[in-house]
C-alpha positions in Angstrom: -11.9 -10.1 36.0 -15.6 -9.9 36.9 -16.9 -13.4 37.7 -19.9 -14.5 35.8 -23.2 -13.4 37.4 -21.6 -11.3 40.1 -22.7 -7.6 40.4 -19.8 -5.2 40.9 -19.4 -1.8 42.5 -16.8 0.9 42.2 -15.8 3.1 45.2 -18.7 5.5 44.5 -21.1 2.6 44.5 -19.6 1.3 47.8 -20.1 4.7 49.4 -23.7 4.8 48.2 -24.4 1.4 49.7 -22.9 2.7 53.0 -25.2 5.7 52.8 -22.3 8.3 52.9 -20.7 10.6 50.3 -17.5 9.4 48.6 -15.3 11.9 50.5 -16.8 10.8 53.8 -16.2 7.2 52.9 -12.6 7.8 52.0 -12.0 9.8 55.2 -13.8 7.6 57.7 -14.3 4.1 56.3 -12.0 3.3 53.4 -8.9 2.1 55.4 -10.9 -0.6 57.3 -12.8 -1.6 54.1 -9.6 -1.9 52.0 -8.1 -4.2 54.7 -11.2 -6.5 54.7 -12.3 -6.5 51.1 -10.0 -7.0 48.2 -10.7 -5.5 44.8 -11.5 -7.9 42.0 -8.4 -9.4 40.3 -7.2 -7.3 37.4 -9.5 -4.4 38.1 -7.9 -0.9 38.0 -9.0 2.5 37.1 -11.5 2.0 38.7 -11.0 -0.5 41.3 -14.0 -2.9 41.4 -15.5 -4.8 44.3 -17.9 -7.8 44.4 -21.3 -6.4 45.5 -22.0 -9.5 47.7 -18.7 -9.0 49.6 -19.4 -5.3 50.0 -22.9 -6.0 51.4 -21.5 -8.6 53.8 -18.7 -6.2 55.0 -21.2 -3.4 55.6 -23.5 -5.8 57.5 -20.6 -7.1 59.6 -20.9 -10.7 58.2 -18.2 -13.0 56.8 -17.4 -12.3 53.2 -18.7 -14.9 50.7 -16.0 -16.4 48.5 -15.6 -15.6 44.9 -16.1 -18.5 42.4 -12.9 -20.6 42.3 -13.6 -22.0 38.8 -13.4 -19.9 35.6 -16.6 -19.6 33.5 -16.9 -18.8 29.8 -19.0 -15.7 30.7 -16.5 -14.2 33.1 -15.7 -10.6 32.0 -12.0 -9.9 31.3 -10.1 -6.7 30.8 -8.1 -6.0 27.7 -4.9 -7.1 29.5 -6.5 -10.3 30.8 -7.8 -11.1 27.3 -4.2 -10.5 26.0 -2.9 -13.0 28.6 -5.5 -15.6 27.4 -4.9 -14.9 23.7 -1.2 -14.3 23.8 -1.5 -10.7 22.6 -0.8 -7.3 24.0 -3.6 -5.2 25.5 -3.2 -2.6 22.7 -3.6 -5.5 20.1 -6.8 -6.6 21.8 -8.2 -3.0 21.6 -7.1 -2.7 18.0 -8.7 -6.1 17.1 -11.9 -4.9 18.7 -11.9 -1.8 16.5 -11.0 -3.8 13.3 -13.6 -6.5 13.9 -11.1 -9.4 14.7 -12.8 -9.7 18.1 -16.2 -8.7 19.5 -16.3 -5.1 20.5 -17.0 -6.1 24.1 -19.3 -4.5 26.6 -18.9 -1.2 28.6 -19.0 -1.4 32.3 -17.7 1.1 34.8 -16.2 3.2 32.0 -14.1 0.5 30.3 -14.5 -2.4 27.9 -14.8 -6.0 28.9 -14.7 -9.2 26.9 -16.0 -12.6 27.9 -13.5 -15.5 28.6 -15.1 -17.4 25.6 -14.3 -14.4 23.3 -10.7 -14.4 24.5 -10.4 -18.1 24.0 -11.9 -17.8 20.5 -9.3 -15.1 19.7 -6.5 -17.3 21.0 -7.5 -20.1 18.6 -7.3 -17.8 15.5 -3.9 -17.5 13.9 -2.1 -14.2 14.1 -2.5 -12.0 11.0 0.9 -10.6 10.0 1.0 -7.3 8.3 4.6 -7.4 7.1 7.1 -10.1 6.0 6.7 -13.3 7.9 9.7 -14.0 10.1 12.0 -16.5 8.3 10.6 -15.6 4.9 13.0 -16.4 2.0 12.0 -13.6 -0.3 14.8 -11.2 0.5 14.5 -9.2 -2.8 14.5 -5.5 -2.2 11.2 -3.8 -2.7 10.9 -2.1 -6.1 10.6 1.7 -5.9 8.8 3.3 -8.8 10.5 6.4 -10.1 8.6 9.6 -9.8 6.9 10.4 -13.2 8.0 14.0 -12.9 11.7 13.2 -12.4 12.8 13.3 -16.1 10.9 16.6 -16.6 12.5 18.2 -13.5 16.0 17.0 -14.7 15.5 18.7 -18.0 14.4 21.9 -16.3 17.5 21.8 -14.1 19.8 21.2 -17.1 18.1 24.1 -18.9 18.5 26.3 -15.8 22.2 25.4 -15.6 22.7 26.7 -19.1 20.9 29.9 -18.3 17.9 29.3 -20.7 15.5 28.9 -17.8 15.2 30.6 -14.4 16.5 28.5 -11.4 14.1 25.7 -10.4 12.7 26.0 -6.9 10.9 23.6 -4.6 8.1 26.0 -4.0 7.5 26.3 -7.7 7.5 22.5 -8.2 5.2 22.0 -5.2 2.7 24.3 -6.7 3.0 22.9 -10.2 2.7 19.2 -9.2 0.4 19.8 -6.2 2.7 18.2 -3.7 4.2 19.4 -0.5 7.3 21.5 -0.5 9.2 18.6 1.2 8.2 16.2 -1.6 9.3 18.8 -4.2 12.7 19.1 -2.4 13.1 15.3 -2.6 12.2 15.5 -6.3 14.8 18.2 -6.9 17.5 16.1 -5.1 16.6 13.0 -7.1 16.7 15.0 -10.4 20.2 16.4 -9.4 21.4 12.9 -8.7 20.1 11.8 -12.1 22.0 14.5 -13.9 25.1 13.7 -12.0 25.0 10.2 -13.2 24.5 11.2 -16.8 
């Protein structure tokens, strides 16, 4: 979470503030820094630090405290939005793509959403794509027969009597403009139809 109104830095930014390269920072300064300054809660890939705390550490001053109260404009990661809204992080990302939540803003190479957006998503009911749990309509789904099934069955019967050449999946695939796998299924269904007759 990035608290409202607080600038943030990743490790590259911290090294720049210290006036050294990132490799020098990691070699000479990072261990002491990591002991004194904690990354912002929920930040990962990259770890983020409060800029005011970084400046205080570099100046040898006491670290200012982060805000204790939440704010509607706090920035949250997809996982944090999911915790507020009762969703998985992947659902939050999918909702952003599908317009069910704002697309968020990009900062430090990842997407962030405000706490207000997360709470608004939490108040909206979930949209189910399948059968609702506990639904009483247990009727099996109707499957429409393939319109070419009867024609293929006739061809198989003719081929069995020797009046036509054997029917192949490759030939059916080309004729009906379907994949060979679909043509194989069609042949199997036609054979089953003939066996029932």
